[in-house]
Residue, then its C-alpha position, 0 to 999 in steps of 0.5 A: m211497398k205500395m199495395l199491389h192492387r194500386r199498382l196494377l190499375a196505374e199500370f192498366l190506366g197508364t198503358c191504356g191512357i198511352v194507347l188511347v193517345v195514340v190511336g186517337s191521334g192517329i185517327m183524328a190526324e188522318r181525318l184532318s189531312q191526307d198528307v202522310g207527314v202531317q199525320l205522322l207529326a200530329n200523331t208524334i206530338a200527341t204521343t209525346g204529350g201523353l207519355l209525359l202526362f201518364i209517366y210522370l202521373f203514375s211513377s210513384i205508384s208503379g214505377a210507370q212501366f207501361n211496357p212488358v219489356v221494361t218489366a222484364t228488365e226490372f225483374f232481371d234486375k231484381r227490382i220486382n218479383a216474377g209473381d208481381a211481373v207477370q200481373y203488371v205485364v197482364a195489366q199493361v196489355a189489358g190496358a193498351c187493349a182498352g185504350a185502342m178500343i175506347a179510341n175506336i168508339m170516341f171515333s165511331l169505329d167498331v170497337v174491335n177493328l182489326s187493323t190491315k196495315v202490314r208492317s214487316g221486313v228487315p228494316q222495320y225489325v231493325g228499327e224496332v230493335v234500335a227503338t227499344a234497345v235505346l229506351i231501355l238503355l236510358i231507363q236503366g242508365c237513370i235508374r242505375t245512376n240514380r237519376t229516375a226523376a229525369i225518366p218522364y221526360l227522357v222517355p218521351a224525348w227518345i220516343t218522339a226522336a224515334y217516330w222519325c228516325t226509326s223505319s218502324t216509327s218506334f212501337a218499342n212495347p209488346a203491350v202497345s203493339v197488341g193494342r194497336s193491332l185493334s184499330n185499323t187507322f194510321a197507328g195501326i198494325r196487323p195483327g200477323s205483323v205483331p209476333m215479329f215486332v215483339v220479337a225485335q223489341c225483346i232483342g232490343a231490350v236484351v241489348g239495351m240492358l246489357l249496354a246499360r250493365g256495361v256502361f253504368i255502376d248500379e249506384s242504386k244497389a250500392s247505395q242500398 
């Protein structure tokens, strides 16, 4: 097993990098175009690239979870112990906050620039449930069928699709939701909107995990 401090650093850096890409590309897109569709497209392309890069880079160190609900499902499947899981989540949230703050600094904004963008309502919450459920389903499906090498490609593929097919534009990650609340820009979310997004993401994670257990036999454990 890799040394814990290396795994935690990988989780911090990966989550930091992803949020930096999401927030930074959102700021750049907002400054280059007034067309919201163009802004979302630019944000999507950059996010896809960032996810692919950081998941591939750190997957051999920490599993590249970068997401508290992913870590929670790994805990419930007994692939990570409780102590490590808690430390993973702390590293992920800290990394997400750092990523947003670095993006703010790069674009001459206040280091902490709390978002005023309201994201609320049942349609957006349902969007987060769907986005997170499919994310967990595909990750768990790949793990259970010994196809983990596909995860660095399938996760960005789903997030790319979910940016455009869900009403919430697919946050699907409590740590990222917290981080994005620190930037009052295109990719931001008002801090007051974060709790319900996290609730929806947790519900989605449970749905995705139950679906994965119903569909896939856990070959990864059967072969041990």
